[in-house]
C-alpha positions in Angstrom: 14.4 31.0 65.6 12.3 31.6 68.7 12.9 34.7 70.8 11.3 36.8 73.5 11.4 40.5 73.9 12.3 41.7 77.4 12.0 45.5 76.7 14.6 47.7 78.2 17.3 46.2 80.4 19.1 48.3 83.0 22.7 47.1 83.2 24.8 47.1 86.3 26.7 50.0 84.8 23.5 52.0 84.7 23.4 52.0 81.0 20.0 51.0 79.4 20.0 48.4 76.7 16.8 49.2 74.7 14.5 46.7 73.1 16.5 43.7 74.3 15.5 40.1 73.3 16.7 36.6 74.0 16.6 33.7 71.6 15.7 30.4 73.3 15.0 26.7 73.0 12.0 25.4 75.0 11.3 21.6 75.1 10.0 18.8 77.3 6.9 18.4 79.4 5.0 21.6 78.8 3.2 21.5 82.2 6.2 20.1 84.1 8.6 21.8 86.5 10.9 24.1 84.7 14.7 23.6 84.4 16.8 26.5 83.1 20.0 25.4 81.3 22.9 27.9 80.9 25.4 27.3 78.1 29.2 27.9 78.0 31.2 30.6 76.3 30.7 29.7 72.6 27.6 27.6 73.1 24.0 28.4 72.1 20.4 27.8 73.0 20.3 24.4 71.3 21.1 22.3 74.4 18.6 19.5 73.5 18.3 20.0 69.7 16.4 17.6 67.5 16.7 14.0 66.4 18.5 15.1 63.2 20.7 17.6 64.9 21.3 16.8 68.6 22.2 19.7 70.9 25.4 20.1 72.9 23.9 18.6 76.1 21.6 16.0 74.5 23.6 13.4 76.5 22.3 14.9 79.7 18.8 16.2 78.7 16.2 14.2 76.9 13.6 11.5 77.2 14.8 9.2 80.0 18.0 11.1 80.6 19.1 12.7 83.8 17.2 15.8 83.1 14.2 13.9 81.8 12.1 15.8 79.3 9.1 13.5 80.0 9.1 15.1 83.5 10.7 18.5 83.1 10.2 21.5 80.8 13.6 22.7 79.8 14.5 26.2 78.6 17.9 27.4 77.3 18.5 31.0 76.4 21.2 32.2 74.0 23.2 34.4 76.4 22.9 38.2 76.3 25.9 39.5 74.3 25.9 36.3 72.2 25.5 35.9 68.4 22.8 33.3 68.0 19.7 35.5 68.1 20.0 37.3 71.4 20.8 41.0 71.7 24.5 41.4 71.2 27.1 43.2 69.1 25.4 42.0 65.8 22.1 43.5 66.9 20.8 46.8 65.6 21.3 49.7 67.9 18.0 51.5 68.0 19.8 54.8 68.5 21.8 54.5 65.3 19.9 52.0 63.1 23.1 50.1 62.6 24.7 47.1 64.3 26.3 47.8 67.7 29.5 46.0 66.8 32.2 47.3 69.3 29.8 49.9 70.6 27.8 47.2 72.4 27.9 48.1 76.1 30.0 46.2 78.6 27.9 43.6 80.4 28.4 41.4 83.5 27.2 37.9 84.5 24.6 39.6 86.7 23.3 41.4 83.6 22.9 38.1 81.8 20.9 36.6 84.6 18.7 39.7 84.9 17.9 39.4 81.2 16.9 35.8 81.6 14.8 36.6 84.7 12.9 39.2 82.7 12.6 36.8 79.8 11.1 34.0 82.0 8.6 36.5 83.4 7.6 37.4 79.8 7.1 33.7 79.1 4.8 33.3 82.1 7.2 31.3 84.2 7.2 32.3 87.9 9.4 29.6 89.3 12.3 27.3 88.4 12.8 23.8 89.8 16.5 24.1 88.9 19.2 26.1 87.1 22.1 24.1 85.7 25.1 25.2 83.7 28.9 24.7 83.3 31.8 27.2 82.8 30.2 30.5 81.8 26.9 28.8 82.4 28.1 27.8 85.8 28.9 31.4 86.6 25.3 32.3 85.6 24.0 29.4 87.7 25.8 30.7 90.8 24.5 34.2 90.1 21.0 32.9 89.9 21.4 31.6 93.4 22.7 34.9 94.6 20.3 37.3 92.8 17.0 35.3 92.7 17.1 32.5 95.4 13.3 32.8 95.9 12.8 31.9 92.2 14.7 28.6 92.1 14.7 25.4 94.2 18.2 24.1 93.5 21.2 25.2 91.5 23.7 22.9 89.8 26.9 24.8 89.1 29.3 22.6 87.1 33.0 23.2 86.3 33.0 26.6 87.9 34.4 28.5 90.9 32.9 31.3 93.0 35.1 33.8 91.3 37.1 33.7 88.1 40.7 33.1 88.9 43.8 35.1 87.9 44.8 32.1 85.7 41.5 32.3 83.8 41.7 36.0 83.5 45.2 35.6 82.2 44.1 33.4 79.3 41.2 35.7 78.6 43.7 38.6 78.4 45.7 36.7 75.8 42.6 36.1 73.7 41.5 39.7 74.0 44.9 41.1 73.1 45.2 38.7 70.1 41.9 39.8 68.7 42.1 43.6 69.4 45.6 43.9 68.1 44.9 42.1 64.8 45.0 44.6 62.0 41.9 43.1 60.5 39.9 43.7 63.7 39.7 47.4 62.8 38.4 48.5 66.2 35.5 46.1 65.9 34.4 47.2 62.5 35.9 44.2 60.6 34.5 42.8 57.4 34.0 39.3 58.9 35.3 37.4 61.9 37.1 34.8 59.7 39.4 37.6 58.5 40.8 38.0 62.1 43.8 35.6 62.6 44.0 36.8 66.1 40.5 35.4 66.7 41.8 32.0 65.7 44.8 32.4 68.0 42.5 33.4 70.9 40.5 30.2 70.4 43.7 28.1 70.2 44.9 29.5 73.6 41.5 28.7 75.1 41.5 25.1 73.7 44.8 24.4 75.5 43.1 25.1 78.9 39.9 23.0 78.2 41.5 19.5 78.5 44.3 18.0 80.5 47.9 17.7 79.4 47.6 14.0 79.8 44.8 13.9 77.2 46.7 16.1 74.8 49.7 13.8 75.1 47.7 10.7 74.7 45.7 12.0 71.7 48.4 13.7 69.8 51.8 12.7 71.1 54.4 13.9 68.6 52.5 12.6 65.6 53.1 14.5 62.4 50.3 15.8 60.2 51.9 16.7 56.9 54.6 19.3 57.6 53.2 20.1 61.1 52.5 18.2 64.3 49.1 16.7 64.8 48.3 18.9 67.7 49.2 22.0 65.6 46.8 20.9 62.9 44.1 20.3 65.6 44.5 23.7 67.1 44.5 25.4 63.7 41.3 23.7 62.7 39.6 24.6 66.0 40.6 28.2 65.6 39.3 28.4 62.0 36.1 26.6 62.9 35.2 29.1 65.6 36.1 32.1 63.6 33.8 30.9 60.8 30.8 30.5 63.1 31.1 33.0 65.9 31.3 36.8 66.0 34.6 38.3 67.3 32.9 41.2 69.1 30.6 38.8 70.9 33.6 36.7 71.9 35.2 39.8 73.4 32.0 40.8 75.1 31.6 37.4 76.8 35.3 37.1 77.8 35.2 40.5 79.5 31.9 39.5 81.2 33.5 36.3 82.5 36.2 38.4 84.1 33.6 40.1 86.3 32.4 36.9 87.9 32.7 37.0 91.7 29.7 36.1 93.9 31.6 37.1 97.1 31.6 35.4 100.4 28.0 35.6 101.4 25.6 32.7 102.1 23.3 31.7 99.2 19.8 31.0 100.3 19.3 28.2 97.9 20.2 24.5 97.7 23.4 23.9 95.8 24.8 20.8 94.2 28.1 21.3 92.4 30.3 19.2 90.3 34.0 19.8 89.8 36.3 17.9 87.4 39.9 16.9 88.0 42.5 18.5 85.8 40.3 21.6 85.3 42.9 24.3 85.1 40.4 27.1 84.8 38.0 26.2 87.6 39.9 23.9 90.1 38.1 22.1 92.9 40.6 23.7 95.3 38.9 27.0 94.8 35.3 25.6 94.7 35.2 23.2 97.6 36.2 25.7 100.4 33.5 28.0 99.3 31.0 25.1 99.2 32.0 24.2 102.7 30.9 27.6 103.8 27.4 27.1 102.4 24.9 25.5 104.7 22.9 23.9 101.9 25.6 22.6 99.6 26.8 19.2 98.4 29.2 18.3 95.8 31.1 15.6 93.9 34.6 15.7 92.3 34.6 13.8 89.0 37.8 12.0 88.0 38.4 12.6 84.3 41.2 13.1 81.8 39.0 15.6 80.0 39.7 18.4 82.5 37.4 21.4 82.1 35.5 19.8 79.2 34.4 17.0 81.6 31.0 18.7 81.9 30.4 18.1 78.2 31.3 14.4 78.0 31.3 11.1 80.0 27.8 11.6 81.2 27.8 8.1 82.5 30.2 9.2 85.2 28.2 12.0 86.7 24.7 12.4 85.3 23.3 10.0 87.9 24.2 12.6 90.6 22.1 15.2 88.7 19.2 12.8 88.3 19.1 11.9 92.0 19.4 15.5 93.2 16.6 16.6 90.8 14.3 13.8 92.0 15.1 14.7 95.6 14.4 18.4 95.0 11.1 17.6 93.4 10.0 15.2 96.1 11.0 17.7 98.8 9.0 20.4 97.1 5.9 18.2 96.9 6.1 17.2 100.5 6.1 20.9 101.8 
């Protein structure tokens, strides 16, 4: 696993996170313009992956793809607070010599972006051609535009809104309560995440919001699966799958960070190209488009899909061309100035 030390990180709360580090994937044209990719809630730094194990966005990023690795250098960090190599609840607290667990400090979207900004500096990168991300990654993408507009040419916020809605916070609250009130959670000092049935329930609640009701009905209908309905089996499987691979304290840390997302009403001094997806209950275009209309350098597309919020992870043939064209335009504009 490749990681970079960023030293001490001063959080928005004023607390100092000592000896922080971020795990990352770095691929593509080593001398090319740099594109920063930001993953979603339970994603990781392996956006591109390998031929044997393709990453979660390999349909968008790669040789000849919309984000062409023959042209661009692409970097993806595992998010601060995560559990795939970056400093988070599983990391050792230098003050105690033990894992932070539930003592890991509360963080915000801005803290995540600041950590990545420091990491890029450590890696010798002084400018980004673009930042792109969806969902939690879209929150970070917008925050990059607000916090460091001088550092990036264009941002691509996907499946996101300028603030996290009450609807989204409500589902996060359900997940948080399910985990924290599970007797196996033990105030964050559990034996292993897979022991926490409430963690599985939290994931199930989230899964219901990721795709449209039409897709759920088409895929599952009322088909039985043994003594349960097919949809029940699916949700149970997804809950167990996440609890077996992800840390519950990290999940809580990231949910609570998402709730802080609000970039305000100000003007972002950066070019913006956004994609919204129909049937996205968490980040509807009705919240995103009015804000985009207030931005002097913004353009957008609304993608018709039955996948709802998960639209930014699939059906690349519907929307990746927009990303390709905007990236090419941004690069040409930069070269002509």
